[in-house]
MARVOLUM-911386 format. One record per residue (C-alpha): residue number from 1; x, y, z. Coordinates in Angstrom, 1 decimal, padded with zeros to 4 digits. Layout:
! MARVOLUM-911386
+-----+--------+--------+--------+
! num !      X !      Y !      Z !
+-----+--------+--------+--------+
! NUM !      X !      Y !      Z !
...
+-----+--------+--------+--------+
! end
This chain:
! MARVOLUM-911386
+-----+--------+--------+--------+
! num !      X !      Y !      Z !
+-----+--------+--------+--------+
!   1 !  024.1 ! -037.3 ! -013.2 !
!   2 !  023.9 ! -041.0 ! -012.9 !
!   3 !  025.0 ! -043.3 ! -015.8 !
!   4 !  022.5 ! -044.3 ! -018.4 !
!   5 !  022.6 ! -047.9 ! -017.1 !
!   6 !  021.4 ! -047.1 ! -013.6 !
!   7 !  017.7 ! -048.3 ! -013.2 !
!   8 !  015.4 ! -045.9 ! -011.3 !
!   9 !  012.6 ! -046.9 ! -008.9 !
!  10 !  009.9 ! -045.6 ! -011.2 !
!  11 !  007.3 ! -048.3 ! -011.6 !
!  12 !  005.0 ! -050.5 ! -009.5 !
!  13 !  005.1 ! -054.2 ! -008.9 !
!  14 !  008.9 ! -054.5 ! -009.6 !
!  15 !  008.8 ! -053.0 ! -013.2 !
!  16 !  011.3 ! -050.0 ! -013.6 !
!  17 !  012.1 ! -047.5 ! -016.3 !
!  18 !  015.9 ! -047.3 ! -017.0 !
!  19 !  017.7 ! -044.1 ! -017.1 !
!  20 !  018.6 ! -044.6 ! -020.8 !
!  21 !  014.8 ! -044.6 ! -021.4 !
!  22 !  014.6 ! -041.2 ! -019.8 !
!  23 !  016.7 ! -039.5 ! -022.3 !
!  24 !  016.9 ! -035.6 ! -022.3 !
!  25 !  013.9 ! -034.2 ! -024.2 !
!  26 !  010.7 ! -032.4 ! -023.4 !
!  27 !  008.9 ! -035.7 ! -023.1 !
!  28 !  011.6 ! -037.9 ! -021.5 !
!  29 !  013.8 ! -035.9 ! -019.3 !
!  30 !  017.1 ! -037.1 ! -017.9 !
!  31 !  016.8 ! -038.0 ! -014.2 !
!  32 !  019.2 ! -037.8 ! -011.3 !
!  33 !  018.1 ! -040.4 ! -008.7 !
!  34 !  019.0 ! -038.4 ! -005.7 !
!  35 !  018.7 ! -040.7 ! -002.6 !
!  36 !  018.2 ! -037.6 ! -000.5 !
!  37 !  014.7 ! -037.3 ! -001.9 !
!  38 !  013.1 ! -040.8 ! -001.7 !
!  39 !  014.4 ! -043.8 !  000.1 !
!  40 !  016.3 ! -046.6 ! -001.9 !
!  41 !  014.0 ! -048.9 ! -003.6 !
!  42 !  010.9 ! -046.7 ! -003.0 !
!  43 !  007.5 ! -048.1 ! -004.2 !
!  44 !  004.2 ! -046.2 ! -004.2 !
!  45 !  001.5 ! -048.0 ! -002.2 !
!  46 ! -002.2 ! -048.0 ! -003.3 !
!  47 ! -004.3 ! -046.9 ! -000.3 !
!  48 ! -007.8 ! -046.6 ! -002.0 !
!  49 ! -009.4 ! -047.1 ! -005.4 !
!  50 ! -012.0 ! -044.3 ! -005.2 !
!  51 ! -012.9 ! -040.9 ! -003.8 !
!  52 ! -009.4 ! -039.1 ! -004.2 !
!  53 ! -009.7 ! -037.0 ! -007.2 !
!  54 ! -007.9 ! -033.8 ! -006.1 !
!  55 ! -006.9 ! -031.7 ! -003.3 !
!  56 ! -005.1 ! -033.8 ! -000.7 !
!  57 ! -004.6 ! -032.1 !  002.6 !
!  58 ! -003.3 ! -033.5 !  005.8 !
!  59 ! -004.8 ! -032.3 !  009.0 !
!  60 ! -003.1 ! -033.3 !  012.2 !
!  61 ! -005.4 ! -035.2 !  014.6 !
!  62 ! -007.9 ! -035.8 !  011.8 !
!  63 ! -006.4 ! -037.4 !  008.8 !
!  64 ! -006.3 ! -036.9 !  005.1 !
!  65 ! -009.0 ! -034.7 !  003.3 !
!  66 ! -009.4 ! -035.1 ! -000.5 !
!  67 ! -011.8 ! -033.7 ! -003.0 !
!  68 ! -013.8 ! -036.6 ! -004.7 !
!  69 ! -017.1 ! -037.6 ! -006.1 !
!  70 ! -018.4 ! -034.0 ! -005.5 !
!  71 ! -017.6 ! -034.2 ! -001.8 !
!  72 ! -014.7 ! -033.5 !  000.5 !
!  73 ! -013.7 ! -037.0 !  001.7 !
!  74 ! -011.8 ! -037.9 !  004.9 !
!  75 ! -009.4 ! -040.8 !  005.3 !
!  76 ! -008.7 ! -041.2 !  009.0 !
!  77 ! -005.3 ! -042.0 !  010.3 !
!  78 ! -006.5 ! -045.6 !  010.7 !
!  79 ! -007.7 ! -045.8 !  007.1 !
!  80 ! -011.4 ! -045.4 !  007.6 !
!  81 ! -013.2 ! -043.4 !  004.7 !
!  82 ! -016.2 ! -041.0 !  005.1 !
!  83 ! -017.7 ! -037.9 !  003.6 !
!  84 ! -016.4 ! -034.9 !  005.6 !
!  85 ! -018.3 ! -032.2 !  003.7 !
!  86 ! -021.2 ! -033.3 !  001.4 !
!  87 ! -021.6 ! -031.7 ! -002.0 !
!  88 ! -018.7 ! -029.3 ! -001.4 !
!  89 ! -017.8 ! -029.1 ! -005.2 !
!  90 ! -014.1 ! -028.5 ! -004.4 !
!  91 ! -010.7 ! -028.9 ! -006.1 !
!  92 ! -007.8 ! -027.5 ! -004.1 !
!  93 ! -007.8 ! -027.4 ! -000.2 !
!  94 ! -005.7 ! -025.7 !  002.4 !
!  95 ! -005.4 ! -024.5 !  005.9 !
!  96 ! -005.0 ! -020.9 !  006.7 !
!  97 ! -002.8 ! -019.7 !  009.7 !
!  98 ! -005.7 ! -020.1 !  012.1 !
!  99 ! -006.4 ! -023.8 !  011.2 !
! 100 ! -009.5 ! -023.0 !  009.2 !
! 101 ! -010.3 ! -025.0 !  006.0 !
! 102 ! -009.9 ! -023.0 !  002.6 !
! 103 ! -011.6 ! -024.5 ! -000.4 !
! 104 ! -011.4 ! -023.8 ! -004.1 !
! 105 ! -015.1 ! -024.5 ! -004.9 !
! 106 ! -014.7 ! -024.8 ! -008.6 !
! 107 ! -018.3 ! -025.9 ! -009.1 !
! 108 ! -019.6 ! -022.7 ! -007.2 !
! 109 ! -016.8 ! -020.5 ! -008.8 !
! 110 ! -015.5 ! -019.1 ! -005.4 !
! 111 ! -012.9 ! -019.4 ! -002.6 !
! 112 ! -014.5 ! -020.2 !  000.7 !
! 113 ! -013.4 ! -020.7 !  004.2 !
! 114 ! -014.8 ! -023.2 !  006.9 !
! 115 ! -014.3 ! -023.0 !  010.5 !
! 116 ! -013.1 ! -026.4 !  011.7 !
! 117 ! -014.7 ! -026.0 !  015.1 !
! 118 ! -018.0 ! -024.4 !  014.4 !
! 119 ! -018.5 ! -025.2 !  010.7 !
! 120 ! -019.3 ! -021.6 !  009.8 !
! 121 ! -018.8 ! -020.9 !  006.1 !
! 122 ! -017.4 ! -017.7 !  004.8 !
! 123 ! -017.1 ! -016.9 !  001.0 !
! 124 ! -013.8 ! -015.0 !  000.6 !
! 125 ! -014.3 ! -014.0 ! -003.0 !
! 126 ! -016.7 ! -015.2 ! -005.8 !
! 127 ! -016.1 ! -012.6 ! -008.4 !
! 128 ! -013.4 ! -010.1 ! -009.6 !
! 129 ! -014.3 ! -006.6 ! -011.0 !
! 130 ! -017.9 ! -007.9 ! -011.3 !
! 131 ! -017.2 ! -011.0 ! -013.3 !
! 132 ! -017.6 ! -014.6 ! -011.9 !
! 133 ! -014.3 ! -016.7 ! -011.7 !
! 134 ! -013.9 ! -019.6 ! -014.1 !
! 135 ! -012.9 ! -022.7 ! -012.1 !
! 136 ! -010.8 ! -021.9 ! -008.9 !
! 137 ! -008.5 ! -024.7 ! -008.9 !
! 138 ! -005.7 ! -024.6 ! -006.3 !
! 139 ! -004.2 ! -022.4 ! -003.6 !
! 140 ! -001.2 ! -021.7 ! -001.6 !
! 141 !  000.1 ! -019.2 !  001.1 !
! 142 !  003.0 ! -017.1 !  001.9 !
! 143 !  004.4 ! -016.3 !  005.4 !
! 144 !  002.2 ! -013.2 !  005.8 !
! 145 ! -000.9 ! -015.3 !  005.4 !
! 146 ! -001.8 ! -014.1 !  001.9 !
! 147 ! -003.7 ! -016.5 ! -000.2 !
! 148 ! -002.9 ! -017.1 ! -004.0 !
! 149 ! -005.1 ! -019.2 ! -006.1 !
! 150 ! -005.5 ! -020.1 ! -009.8 !
! 151 ! -008.5 ! -019.8 ! -012.0 !
! 152 ! -008.3 ! -021.9 ! -015.2 !
! 153 ! -011.1 ! -023.0 ! -017.5 !
! 154 ! -011.3 ! -026.6 ! -018.4 !
! 155 ! -014.0 ! -027.9 ! -020.8 !
! 156 ! -016.6 ! -025.6 ! -022.5 !
! 157 ! -015.4 ! -022.0 ! -022.7 !
! 158 ! -018.5 ! -020.3 ! -024.1 !
! 159 ! -019.7 ! -019.0 ! -020.8 !
! 160 ! -016.5 ! -017.6 ! -019.5 !
! 161 ! -017.1 ! -014.2 ! -017.8 !
! 162 ! -013.5 ! -013.3 ! -016.9 !
! 163 ! -012.2 ! -010.9 ! -019.6 !
! 164 ! -009.4 ! -008.3 ! -019.6 !
! 165 ! -009.9 ! -004.7 ! -020.8 !
! 166 ! -009.4 ! -005.8 ! -024.5 !
! 167 ! -012.3 ! -008.4 ! -024.1 !
! 168 ! -009.9 ! -011.4 ! -024.1 !
! 169 ! -010.6 ! -014.3 ! -021.7 !
! 170 ! -008.4 ! -014.5 ! -018.7 !
! 171 ! -007.2 ! -017.6 ! -016.9 !
! 172 ! -005.3 ! -015.9 ! -014.2 !
! 173 ! -003.8 ! -016.1 ! -010.8 !
! 174 ! -005.1 ! -014.1 ! -007.9 !
! 175 ! -003.9 ! -012.9 ! -004.3 !
! 176 ! -006.2 ! -012.4 ! -001.4 !
! 177 ! -004.7 ! -010.2 !  001.1 !
! 178 ! -005.3 ! -010.4 !  004.9 !
! 179 ! -007.7 ! -007.6 !  004.7 !
! 180 ! -009.7 ! -009.4 !  002.0 !
! 181 ! -008.7 ! -007.4 ! -001.0 !
! 182 ! -008.2 ! -009.4 ! -004.1 !
! 183 ! -005.6 ! -008.6 ! -006.8 !
! 184 ! -005.0 ! -010.3 ! -010.2 !
! 185 ! -001.2 ! -010.9 ! -010.4 !
! 186 ! -001.0 ! -013.0 ! -013.5 !
! 187 ! -003.2 ! -012.4 ! -016.5 !
! 188 ! -001.7 ! -013.8 ! -019.7 !
! 189 !  001.8 ! -014.7 ! -018.6 !
! 190 !  000.6 ! -018.4 ! -018.3 !
! 191 ! -001.6 ! -020.4 ! -020.6 !
! 192 ! -003.8 ! -022.2 ! -018.3 !
! 193 ! -002.6 ! -022.1 ! -014.5 !
! 194 ! -003.3 ! -025.1 ! -012.3 !
! 195 ! -001.2 ! -026.0 ! -009.2 !
! 196 !  000.9 ! -023.3 ! -007.5 !
! 197 !  003.0 ! -022.8 ! -004.5 !
! 198 !  005.0 ! -020.0 ! -002.8 !
! 199 !  008.6 ! -020.9 ! -001.9 !
! 200 !  009.5 ! -021.2 !  001.7 !
! 201 !  011.2 ! -017.7 !  001.8 !
! 202 !  008.4 ! -016.0 ! -000.2 !
! 203 !  010.9 ! -015.2 ! -003.0 !
! 204 !  009.2 ! -017.2 ! -005.8 !
! 205 !  005.7 ! -018.3 ! -006.9 !
! 206 !  005.9 ! -021.7 ! -008.9 !
! 207 !  003.0 ! -022.2 ! -011.3 !
! 208 !  001.8 ! -025.2 ! -013.2 !
! 209 !  000.7 ! -024.3 ! -016.7 !
! 210 ! -001.4 ! -027.2 ! -018.1 !
! 211 ! -003.5 ! -026.5 ! -021.2 !
! 212 ! -004.4 ! -030.1 ! -022.0 !
! 213 ! -006.9 ! -029.6 ! -024.9 !
! 214 ! -004.8 ! -027.7 ! -027.4 !
! 215 ! -002.0 ! -029.5 ! -029.6 !
! 216 !  000.3 ! -026.6 ! -028.9 !
! 217 ! -000.9 ! -025.8 ! -025.3 !
! 218 !  001.5 ! -025.2 ! -022.5 !
! 219 !  002.6 ! -028.2 ! -020.4 !
! 220 !  005.2 ! -026.2 ! -018.4 !
! 221 !  006.3 ! -025.4 ! -014.9 !
! 222 !  007.1 ! -021.7 ! -014.4 !
! 223 !  008.9 ! -019.6 ! -011.7 !
! 224 !  008.1 ! -016.1 ! -011.0 !
! 225 !  009.8 ! -013.7 ! -008.6 !
! 226 !  007.6 ! -012.0 ! -005.9 !
! 227 !  008.2 ! -008.7 ! -004.4 !
! 228 !  007.3 ! -007.7 ! -000.9 !
! 229 !  003.8 ! -006.8 ! -001.7 !
! 230 !  003.1 ! -010.2 ! -003.1 !
! 231 !  003.1 ! -009.1 ! -006.7 !
! 232 !  004.9 ! -010.7 ! -009.6 !
! 233 !  008.3 ! -009.0 ! -010.5 !
! 234 !  007.9 ! -007.9 ! -014.2 !
! 235 !  009.9 ! -010.1 ! -016.8 !
! 236 !  010.8 ! -012.6 ! -014.1 !
! 237 !  009.0 ! -015.5 ! -015.7 !
! 238 !  011.5 ! -018.4 ! -015.8 !
! 239 !  010.8 ! -021.9 ! -017.3 !
! 240 !  011.7 ! -024.8 ! -015.1 !
! 241 !  010.4 ! -027.7 ! -017.1 !
! 242 !  008.5 ! -028.5 ! -020.2 !
! 243 !  006.5 ! -031.8 ! -020.4 !
! 244 !  006.2 ! -031.4 ! -024.2 !
! 245 !  003.5 ! -033.6 ! -025.8 !
! 246 !  002.5 ! -035.4 ! -022.6 !
! 247 !  000.0 ! -034.0 ! -019.9 !
! 248 !  001.5 ! -031.2 ! -018.1 !
! 249 !  001.9 ! -030.4 ! -014.4 !
! 250 ! -001.0 ! -030.3 ! -012.0 !
! 251 ! -000.7 ! -029.9 ! -008.3 !
! 252 !  002.6 ! -029.4 ! -006.3 !
! 253 !  004.1 ! -029.3 ! -002.8 !
! 254 !  007.4 ! -028.2 ! -001.2 !
! 255 !  009.5 ! -030.1 !  001.3 !
! 256 !  011.5 ! -028.3 !  004.1 !
! 257 !  014.5 ! -027.9 !  001.7 !
! 258 !  012.4 ! -026.1 ! -000.8 !
! 259 !  012.3 ! -028.8 ! -003.4 !
! 260 !  009.2 ! -029.2 ! -005.6 !
! 261 !  007.1 ! -032.3 ! -005.7 !
! 262 !  004.9 ! -032.1 ! -008.9 !
! 263 !  002.2 ! -034.4 ! -010.1 !
! 264 !  002.3 ! -034.6 ! -013.8 !
! 265 !  002.3 ! -036.7 ! -017.0 !
! 266 !  000.0 ! -039.4 ! -018.5 !
! 267 !  000.3 ! -043.1 ! -019.1 !
! 268 ! -002.1 ! -043.2 ! -022.0 !
! 269 ! -002.2 ! -041.2 ! -025.1 !
! 270 ! -004.9 ! -038.6 ! -025.7 !
! 271 ! -004.5 ! -037.7 ! -029.5 !
! 272 ! -004.2 ! -035.3 ! -030.9 !
! 273 ! -003.4 ! -033.4 ! -027.6 !
! 274 ! -001.1 ! -036.0 ! -025.8 !
! 275 !  001.0 ! -038.2 ! -027.9 !
! 276 !  003.9 ! -039.3 ! -025.7 !
! 277 !  005.7 ! -042.5 ! -026.6 !
! 278 !  006.1 ! -043.9 ! -023.1 !
! 279 !  004.1 ! -043.6 ! -019.8 !
! 280 !  005.0 ! -040.5 ! -018.0 !
! 281 !  002.5 ! -040.1 ! -015.0 !
! 282 !  004.0 ! -039.7 ! -011.6 !
! 283 !  005.6 ! -037.4 ! -009.2 !
! 284 !  008.5 ! -035.4 ! -010.4 !
! 285 !  010.9 ! -033.8 ! -007.9 !
! 286 !  012.8 ! -030.5 ! -008.9 !
! 287 !  015.1 ! -028.3 ! -007.3 !
! 288 !  014.1 ! -024.5 ! -007.2 !
! 289 !  016.3 ! -024.1 ! -010.2 !
! 290 !  014.6 ! -026.8 ! -012.3 !
! 291 !  017.1 ! -029.7 ! -011.8 !
! 292 !  015.2 ! -033.0 ! -011.9 !
! 293 !  016.1 ! -034.8 ! -008.8 !
! 294 !  013.8 ! -037.8 ! -008.8 !
! 295 !  010.7 ! -039.4 ! -010.2 !
! 296 !  008.3 ! -042.0 ! -009.0 !
! 297 !  005.8 ! -043.4 ! -011.5 !
! 298 !  002.1 ! -043.9 ! -010.6 !
! 299 !  000.3 ! -046.4 ! -012.8 !
! 300 ! -003.0 ! -044.6 ! -013.1 !
! 301 ! -004.3 ! -041.7 ! -015.3 !
! 302 ! -004.3 ! -038.9 ! -014.3 !
! 303 ! -001.7 ! -038.0 ! -011.7 !
! 304 ! -003.3 ! -034.8 ! -010.2 !
! 305 ! -002.0 ! -033.7 ! -006.9 !
! 306 !  000.2 ! -034.3 ! -003.9 !
! 307 !  000.4 ! -033.5 ! -000.2 !
! 308 !  002.8 ! -034.3 !  002.7 !
! 309 !  001.2 ! -036.0 !  005.7 !
! 310 !  001.5 ! -038.4 !  008.7 !
! 311 !  002.9 ! -037.3 !  012.0 !
! 312 !  006.4 ! -036.7 !  010.7 !
! 313 !  005.2 ! -035.2 !  007.4 !
! 314 !  007.4 ! -037.9 !  005.6 !
! 315 !  004.6 ! -039.4 !  003.7 !
! 316 !  003.7 ! -038.1 !  000.2 !
! 317 !  000.0 ! -038.7 ! -000.6 !
! 318 ! -000.7 ! -038.7 ! -004.3 !
! 319 ! -004.1 ! -038.5 ! -006.1 !
! 320 ! -004.5 ! -040.1 ! -009.5 !
! 321 ! -007.7 ! -040.8 ! -011.4 !
! 322 ! -009.7 ! -041.0 ! -008.2 !
! 323 ! -007.2 ! -043.4 ! -006.5 !
! 324 ! -004.9 ! -042.5 ! -003.6 !
! 325 ! -001.3 ! -043.6 ! -003.1 !
! 326 !  001.4 ! -042.9 ! -000.6 !
! 327 !  005.2 ! -042.6 ! -001.0 !
! 328 !  007.8 ! -042.3 !  001.8 !
! 329 !  010.1 ! -039.3 !  001.5 !
! 330 !  013.6 ! -038.7 !  003.2 !
! 331 !  012.7 ! -035.0 !  003.9 !
! 332 !  009.5 ! -033.8 !  005.7 !
! 333 !  007.0 ! -031.5 !  003.9 !
! 334 !  007.1 ! -027.9 !  005.0 !
+-----+--------+--------+--------+
! end
């Protein structure tokens, strides 16, 4: 652990937040400035002011896709911006093992797949046990090609169809097997699941729990153990980090060493729900055990998602309040 006098490269335009300001607490965690995560003196670079709300996804030979303004937007490798898929209504994006685009279409309440060559659209799932999903938010994969996705409900809750056997509303996590079968693997073990990722060895599922419209709602990062079938091991839930009274974790990614890069925090208070004393929005980097290895502040609300890209996969793209940023990393994304 570095001394309290060591300044961290946390802010933009030469402003820094000192380590003594990041004292250990739920809101202001202690930080180890590990130079194996970000290059010395790292500073995020603003790439664009609009059109990058969520779901960054780097596609080799094409550029960066993001969900923004109701569409899927494309930023080419040369920086040109265009609409890739109009009125897609998406949040999280991904590529399957065959290079097809997977989409959390939260507006249409479904998970869909688009063939990148033909444009053919396939709906993978739009309901579970006869009920429509809430707002499919983010997705991830394991090495067997199984898809995992979250289904939170943000905003009004009066039209939620997804209920458990006791009639309670469910904001769950689901798995789509390669044969198309869908299984709910998390029902009430998290409050409001958002981002998620499966570890490089398929051993763990990391889930961002971000309930941002309740005073005591969860703002936590959980780790669950997975068995060979892709189910959660009972009683394996383990807390990695708690953001306390600031905005919780959103999207996340892994590098080749299995470290977690998590978009989280807020720079403005949103009382009574988010009452942090200092700006906290940015990218938090954790070991799989929950040790905080680094942090880079993003000066926009809200910091929503991250994705590795560029030819060497050593650029971290960050979406925040519709803006897009880039941060160089030492280790490539997986």
